[in-house]
Backbone bond lengths (Angstrom), bond angles and torsions (degrees), N, CA, C in turn:
res aa  C-N    CA-C-N  psi(-1)  N-CA   C-N-CA  omega(-1)  CA-C   N-CA-C  phi
1 X - - - 1.444 - - 1.525 107.59 -
2 X 1.363 117.37 131.86 1.458 118.98 -178.11 1.528 110.84 -72.15
3 X 1.320 114.21 151.81 1.466 120.21 -179.64 1.515 109.26 -76.13
4 X 1.325 116.32 146.01 1.454 121.88 178.70 1.523 109.36 -78.75
5 X 1.324 117.76 144.73 1.457 119.26 176.48 1.519 110.08 -71.29
6 X 1.327 117.77 156.87 1.472 119.66 179.77 1.532 110.07 -64.42
7 X 1.329 115.94 154.58 1.453 122.90 -177.13 1.530 112.10 -87.01
8 X 1.306 119.33 13.21 1.450 122.04 -174.16 1.521 112.89 -71.99
9 X 1.303 119.72 -32.02 1.462 121.76 -176.53 1.514 110.79 -120.92
10 X 1.309 115.02 175.42 1.471 117.54 178.33 1.525 109.60 -69.56
11 X 1.307 113.54 132.51 1.457 118.94 -179.50 1.518 108.80 -114.14
12 X 1.284 115.55 146.49 1.460 121.09 178.47 1.521 108.02 -84.90
13 X 1.333 117.34 127.63 1.463 118.60 -179.98 1.527 109.47 -68.00
14 X 1.327 115.88 150.41 1.468 118.61 179.39 1.527 109.57 -64.87
15 X 1.315 116.92 153.19 1.471 118.89 179.44 1.524 110.28 -65.04
16 X 1.326 117.46 144.67 1.460 119.64 178.97 1.518 110.58 -64.07
17 X 1.336 114.66 147.39 1.459 119.27 -177.69 1.511 108.85 -125.49
18 X 1.293 114.37 147.68 1.449 121.73 -178.58 1.516 107.63 -108.19
19 X 1.323 117.26 132.53 1.456 119.87 178.04 1.518 109.33 -65.28
20 X 1.303 115.00 139.67 1.457 120.07 -178.62 1.517 110.14 -75.54
21 X 1.288 115.83 148.20 1.457 121.39 178.06 1.525 108.85 -89.33
22 X 1.337 118.19 164.06 1.463 119.30 175.97 1.532 109.86 -58.87
23 X 1.281 115.63 134.31 1.451 120.60 -179.20 1.514 112.04 97.19
24 X 1.341 117.45 1.14 1.458 118.72 -178.46 1.526 110.71 -71.41
25 X 1.344 116.67 -23.22 1.469 117.19 177.27 1.524 109.92 -66.33
26 X 1.320 117.05 -29.81 1.469 119.65 175.78 1.521 109.49 -66.35
27 X 1.364 116.33 -39.13 1.453 119.20 179.07 1.527 110.10 -64.57
28 X 1.342 116.00 -41.12 1.461 119.11 -179.04 1.530 110.72 -64.82
29 X 1.333 117.97 -42.00 1.457 120.39 179.50 1.520 110.81 -67.37
30 X 1.371 115.30 -34.21 1.451 118.43 179.24 1.519 109.93 -65.23
31 X 1.327 118.25 -39.17 1.455 121.33 178.48 1.522 110.65 -67.05
32 X 1.280 115.51 -33.25 1.462 119.25 -177.86 1.516 111.43 -80.30
33 X 1.299 119.18 1.73 1.456 121.34 178.79 1.511 112.75 92.40
34 X 1.303 117.65 15.70 1.467 120.94 179.67 1.502 111.06 -83.82
35 X 1.300 116.24 -131.77 1.452 122.21 -177.26 1.517 111.61 -72.95
36 X 1.325 116.17 168.75 1.457 121.82 174.88 1.509 109.39 -88.77
37 X 1.309 116.54 166.71 1.467 120.84 179.47 1.518 109.41 -63.51
38 X 1.295 115.23 140.98 1.453 120.68 176.18 1.521 112.85 76.02
39 X 1.314 119.64 17.35 1.452 120.70 -178.21 1.513 111.97 -86.93
40 X 1.321 117.57 -0.99 1.455 119.32 178.09 1.513 110.72 110.42
41 X 1.313 114.72 174.14 1.461 120.07 178.53 1.506 108.67 -124.01
42 X 1.305 114.35 168.68 1.463 119.12 179.93 1.517 110.62 -77.42
43 X 1.326 117.85 -25.61 1.461 120.32 -177.07 1.520 109.00 -111.72
44 X 1.301 117.39 146.16 1.462 119.50 -179.14 1.529 112.93 -70.71
45 X 1.332 119.22 -25.12 1.462 120.46 -178.20 1.527 112.33 -88.09
46 X 1.327 119.93 3.05 1.462 123.79 176.52 1.517 111.30 92.72
47 X 1.303 115.93 168.54 1.454 119.92 -177.93 1.524 111.30 -74.37
48 X 1.304 116.52 150.26 1.462 122.60 178.14 1.517 109.85 -129.08
49 X 1.311 117.91 42.85 1.456 122.00 -177.31 1.518 110.71 -73.76
50 X 1.322 116.81 139.73 1.465 121.88 175.05 1.523 110.15 -114.66
51 X 1.301 116.30 20.51 1.460 120.14 -179.76 1.528 109.88 -68.15
52 X 1.312 115.58 156.66 1.466 120.36 177.72 1.517 109.35 -115.29
53 X 1.320 114.29 151.49 1.451 120.48 179.11 1.523 108.52 -111.49
54 X 1.326 118.81 145.95 1.467 119.25 175.97 1.528 109.59 -62.43
55 X 1.317 115.03 141.62 1.468 121.05 -177.45 1.516 108.00 -131.75
56 X 1.294 116.56 127.18 1.461 119.20 176.28 1.525 108.27 -117.92
57 X 1.323 115.26 135.12 1.464 120.87 -179.84 1.519 109.46 -78.55
58 X 1.334 116.88 146.93 1.463 118.60 176.55 1.530 109.89 -66.60
59 X 1.314 116.47 144.61 1.460 121.67 -179.95 1.528 109.35 -73.82
60 X 1.334 115.40 149.64 1.457 120.12 177.91 1.517 108.79 -69.11
61 X 1.323 115.02 142.37 1.454 119.73 178.52 1.523 108.94 -75.05
62 X 1.311 116.93 134.75 1.450 121.83 179.15 1.522 107.95 -90.62
63 X 1.330 115.54 126.56 1.452 120.62 -179.79 1.521 108.16 -82.26
64 X 1.304 116.77 135.95 1.454 120.54 178.29 1.512 111.11 108.72
65 X 1.293 115.40 -172.19 1.453 121.28 -178.59 1.523 110.10 -79.43
66 X 1.329 117.85 150.00 1.460 119.58 176.69 1.520 110.08 -63.55
67 X 1.306 116.03 138.75 1.447 121.38 179.36 1.526 113.16 82.79
68 X 1.319 118.17 1.15 1.458 121.24 -179.67 1.526 108.67 -79.10
69 X 1.318 117.28 130.18 1.466 121.49 -179.31 1.527 109.45 -80.78
70 X 1.292 115.93 140.28 1.460 121.98 177.57 1.517 108.55 -104.22
71 X 1.336 115.69 147.95 1.455 120.34 177.79 1.523 109.13 -72.33
72 X 1.316 117.21 145.44 1.464 118.84 174.51 1.528 110.37 -66.14
73 X 1.304 115.38 161.13 1.463 121.35 -175.50 1.523 111.43 -59.46
74 X 1.332 118.57 -41.19 1.467 120.62 -178.76 1.532 110.61 -63.61
75 X 1.334 117.75 -34.96 1.462 120.53 -179.81 1.531 110.47 -71.46
76 X 1.324 117.13 -38.07 1.463 120.06 177.05 1.522 110.86 -64.96
77 X 1.347 116.00 -42.09 1.464 119.82 179.11 1.522 110.98 -65.57
78 X 1.330 116.88 -38.34 1.457 120.62 178.02 1.525 110.57 -64.17
79 X 1.316 117.45 -41.38 1.464 121.14 179.14 1.530 110.57 -65.48
80 X 1.314 117.79 -42.63 1.464 121.42 178.52 1.526 110.25 -64.08
81 X 1.332 117.16 -42.34 1.467 120.62 177.47 1.518 111.96 -62.38
82 X 1.332 117.47 -39.20 1.459 120.88 177.84 1.516 112.21 -64.16
83 X 1.319 116.67 -40.88 1.466 120.42 178.61 1.532 109.99 -65.90
84 X 1.327 116.49 -42.22 1.466 119.54 179.60 1.531 110.76 -64.33
85 X 1.331 117.33 -39.42 1.460 120.91 177.92 1.524 110.82 -66.08
86 X 1.330 116.78 -39.98 1.460 120.87 179.62 1.525 111.48 -64.75
87 X 1.315 118.27 -28.39 1.462 121.15 177.04 1.527 111.98 -85.74
88 X 1.323 117.29 -33.73 1.461 121.05 -174.79 1.527 113.02 -77.49
89 X 1.325 118.00 -34.53 1.468 119.88 -177.28 1.536 112.78 -62.21
90 X 1.333 120.32 -53.22 1.473 118.46 178.38 1.528 112.60 -62.82
91 X 1.323 116.85 -35.63 1.468 119.22 178.77 1.526 110.27 -63.48
92 X 1.314 117.45 -39.97 1.459 121.39 178.88 1.520 111.18 -65.07
93 X 1.318 117.00 -42.58 1.469 120.97 179.18 1.526 110.20 -63.56
94 X 1.331 117.77 -43.86 1.465 120.49 -179.94 1.525 111.78 -64.46
95 X 1.322 117.21 -39.90 1.472 120.28 178.67 1.521 110.08 -66.54
96 X 1.337 118.07 -42.10 1.473 119.56 -179.48 1.528 111.05 -64.84
97 X 1.330 118.00 -35.73 1.463 120.07 178.25 1.527 110.91 -70.71
98 X 1.319 117.95 -36.05 1.462 120.71 176.26 1.531 110.50 -64.90
99 X 1.327 116.76 -39.24 1.465 119.89 177.63 1.527 111.03 -67.93
100 X 1.335 117.43 -34.29 1.459 121.14 176.37 1.529 110.23 -62.34
101 X 1.332 117.14 -42.40 1.465 121.41 178.67 1.528 110.20 -63.14
102 X 1.315 116.96 -46.33 1.464 120.12 -179.09 1.528 111.19 -62.18
103 X 1.318 116.68 -43.24 1.461 120.02 -178.44 1.533 111.07 -65.89
104 X 1.317 116.66 -42.28 1.465 119.89 -179.24 1.527 111.15 -66.26
105 X 1.333 117.47 -43.40 1.468 119.86 178.89 1.529 111.41 -66.56
106 X 1.328 117.67 -34.11 1.467 119.64 176.66 1.528 110.59 -66.73
107 X 1.327 116.65 -39.44 1.466 119.68 176.81 1.529 110.81 -65.86
108 X 1.323 117.64 -38.41 1.462 121.72 -179.52 1.531 111.62 -69.47
109 X 1.328 117.19 -29.65 1.470 119.00 -176.40 1.527 111.65 -68.07
110 X 1.308 118.44 -25.02 1.465 120.97 178.56 1.522 112.21 -98.81
111 X 1.325 117.20 3.76 1.462 121.26 -178.04 1.520 111.06 -73.99
112 X 1.342 116.38 146.90 1.466 122.09 177.12 1.536 110.39 -106.83
113 X 1.316 116.36 20.11 1.462 120.55 -178.72 1.525 110.67 -71.73
114 X 1.327 116.51 164.23 1.459 122.15 179.84 1.528 109.30 -68.02
115 X 1.318 117.38 -44.05 1.463 121.79 176.38 1.528 108.73 -109.90
116 X 1.316 113.83 138.24 1.466 118.34 -179.15 1.524 108.49 -134.19
117 X 1.322 116.89 138.99 1.466 122.42 178.48 1.526 109.07 -80.28
118 X 1.332 116.64 132.39 1.465 120.33 179.79 1.516 112.82 -114.38
119 X 1.339 118.54 -13.54 1.463 121.36 178.04 1.523 108.81 -156.41
120 X 1.321 116.69 148.69 1.456 120.50 179.52 1.510 110.56 -174.38
121 X 1.334 114.95 -170.46 1.467 119.69 -179.45 1.515 110.07 -146.68
122 X 1.325 115.71 156.85 1.455 122.06 175.13 1.518 109.26 -89.46
123 X 1.320 116.67 136.21 1.454 121.18 -178.50 1.519 109.93 -131.60
124 X 1.338 114.62 159.32 1.460 120.66 175.27 1.510 109.59 -78.10
125 X 1.341 117.12 147.58 1.456 120.51 176.88 1.521 111.05 -64.22
126 X 1.328 116.72 -34.61 1.462 121.46 -178.82 1.528 108.38 -137.01
127 X 1.324 117.06 114.28 1.467 121.33 -179.61 1.517 112.77 -99.82
128 X 1.324 118.25 22.53 1.465 119.41 -173.33 1.529 112.93 -72.41
129 X 1.328 118.13 -33.13 1.465 119.87 177.11 1.523 109.45 -150.12
130 X 1.322 115.43 173.98 1.465 120.81 -176.04 1.522 111.85 -63.84
131 X 1.324 116.75 -41.48 1.470 120.44 -178.24 1.529 110.43 -61.10
132 X 1.323 117.32 -45.29 1.461 119.42 -179.86 1.531 110.70 -71.58
133 X 1.331 117.58 -30.95 1.464 120.04 176.96 1.522 110.15 -63.16
134 X 1.352 115.88 -37.97 1.461 119.94 -178.91 1.527 112.69 -76.65
135 X 1.335 117.54 -39.24 1.462 119.64 -167.28 1.525 115.70 -114.92
136 X 1.331 120.33 -1.62 1.467 119.63 -174.40 1.524 113.38 -82.83
137 X 1.292 118.77 -16.87 1.461 120.92 -178.07 1.521 111.14 106.60
138 X 1.330 115.96 -179.30 1.460 120.89 -175.10 1.512 110.62 -135.94
139 X 1.316 115.69 158.66 1.462 121.87 171.83 1.522 108.12 -142.44
140 X 1.326 115.40 163.07 1.453 121.69 -178.87 1.519 108.97 -98.61
141 X 1.321 116.19 131.53 1.458 122.15 177.87 1.524 107.96 -117.47
142 X 1.329 115.34 115.46 1.459 119.57 -177.54 1.523 110.00 -78.15
143 X 1.320 115.58 138.45 1.457 120.45 -178.51 1.512 113.72 -113.95
144 X 1.337 118.65 -19.06 1.458 121.27 -177.23 1.526 108.65 -141.47
145 X 1.336 115.57 128.50 1.455 121.24 -178.12 1.521 110.08 -114.46
146 X 1.339 114.86 155.88 1.467 120.91 178.93 1.531 107.88 -139.35
147 X 1.319 117.27 139.37 1.467 120.16 178.03 1.519 110.39 -85.41
148 X 1.336 114.60 165.88 1.462 119.46 179.58 1.525 110.54 -65.00
149 X 1.322 117.35 -40.73 1.474 120.09 -179.62 1.532 110.88 -64.56
150 X 1.305 117.52 -41.12 1.466 120.75 178.87 1.530 110.49 -65.77
151 X 1.327 115.84 -37.21 1.470 119.61 178.98 1.520 110.42 -66.58
152 X 1.313 117.77 -43.33 1.464 121.49 179.30 1.522 110.03 -62.86
153 X 1.341 116.79 -44.48 1.465 120.49 179.26 1.534 111.28 -63.76
154 X 1.311 116.58 -40.09 1.478 119.74 178.20 1.522 110.45 -63.32
155 X 1.327 117.77 -41.67 1.463 120.72 178.42 1.538 111.09 -64.19
156 X 1.331 117.63 -38.98 1.479 120.87 177.66 1.526 110.66 -64.76
157 X 1.328 115.67 -44.57 1.469 119.51 179.35 1.530 111.12 -62.36
158 X 1.289 117.01 -38.91 1.471 120.99 179.34 1.529 110.61 -67.17
159 X 1.321 116.49 -42.23 1.469 120.28 178.56 1.530 110.21 -63.75
160 X 1.341 117.13 -42.60 1.463 120.58 178.65 1.535 110.92 -62.82
161 X 1.325 117.72 -42.30 1.469 121.11 178.96 1.529 110.77 -63.78
162 X 1.304 117.67 -39.49 1.472 120.85 178.21 1.532 110.54 -65.80
163 X 1.340 117.63 -41.81 1.460 121.46 178.62 1.525 110.74 -61.51
164 X 1.337 116.99 -45.53 1.463 120.92 -179.27 1.528 110.71 -64.17
165 X 1.310 118.47 -37.62 1.465 121.53 179.13 1.525 110.46 -65.92
166 X 1.333 116.97 -40.13 1.475 119.71 178.02 1.522 111.09 -66.34
167 X 1.326 117.34 -38.29 1.468 121.05 -179.98 1.532 111.12 -66.11
168 X 1.317 117.06 -39.52 1.482 119.91 178.45 1.531 110.57 -64.81
169 X 1.322 115.56 -39.82 1.462 118.80 178.53 1.526 109.49 -65.87
170 X 1.326 117.44 -41.31 1.465 120.73 -178.08 1.526 111.26 -66.30
171 X 1.308 118.21 -35.13 1.471 121.46 -179.33 1.520 111.68 -83.25
172 X 1.321 117.99 -9.24 1.454 120.79 175.41 1.499 115.11 89.29
173 X 1.280 120.31 21.23 1.477 122.14 178.41 1.470 110.53 -83.28
């Protein structure tokens, strides 16, 4: 038995081997110039060889043109992260501005002021370029106003409509 090399340096693992099937001794003799395949065996019960044959795995197919360089894994991950950041930043800004609109309109709905905002939009403080649109902040711009008298009248009209609807249901119409 051959001696093992010392474990001090990197060692190359032995090539994988495939166990031989019954009848492989016939194949080996055929390669050596002996008998042909299927010519019989020396023993009536068949061969019982436990020899192994060298086995090499097929190489992975390379996608792309031959000689084409592939990016390292860290560069691919960096590119994917950049694309995800480029998509997530504007989405985050748009969601925060939508939440600003909802919060402002909710605050206005409970206000007892003479004029009250009923519709508006969130805008960037500075729309001069993309960088400032993303990072300058937001403010609320009201687009539709309502007076206190109009609000009171609208609430009365709504209450009257609800009362009439209940009465029609009660009378069976």
